C-alpha positions, 0 to 999 in steps of 0.5 A: 544472495539479495532479498527480493524488496517488498511493495506496499500498496494503500489502494483508495478510490483516485491514490494508490499509495505506494511503499517499498522496503529495503534489501534487507525488509527492515525499513519502508519508504514512500514512492510517490503515489499513482494515480487511479485510471482503470484497473487495467491501467493501474495493474500495469503500473503496479507491475512495471513498479515489481520490475522496477524495485525487483520485488518478489512480494505485494503487500496490500492494505485491507480495510476492513470495518472496526468490526473486522467485517470486509466492508464496500471499500474492502470489497472494491481492494479485493476485487483490484487485487483480484485482477492485479493476479492476473498482471503480477505472478508474485505472492500478494498478501492481505494486511488489515490495515484499520487505523493506517490512515486515521495513524497516517493523518494523525502523524501529520496533524501532529507535525503542523501540516496544512490540509492541503498537503496532508491530503498529498502525502497521507496516502504514501504514509498509509503505505508506509504504515501498512508495509512497516506493520508488515515487516514489524511482524515478522520479528 
């Protein structure tokens, strides 16, 4: 029986970075980022991706503060996930994404990518790092 893929999300104010696992759930690869419209439309777009990629689980990055506390950005992500749960009927796992954006930007800077290009791919890379972190944790 084929396993279902896992979708990873990095939910930002303007864009949602998206990554998907391979069918064996070992490697994360990036998809195009989603430009945010509103909660309902964003949830519909993600639902379409879930169906298109035969997704059995969603991993969403939770941007906790360095202290581990839930700040304003994390509260926004949690509210977004609550609206997703009304649209999508697969398990949603929250994944601590502290330092993911920092790591993504560091990789892109080391690749000597311009700031303008970094902005375009940072969300996607963050989603890949979130999903790959989750996949690796299952050892």
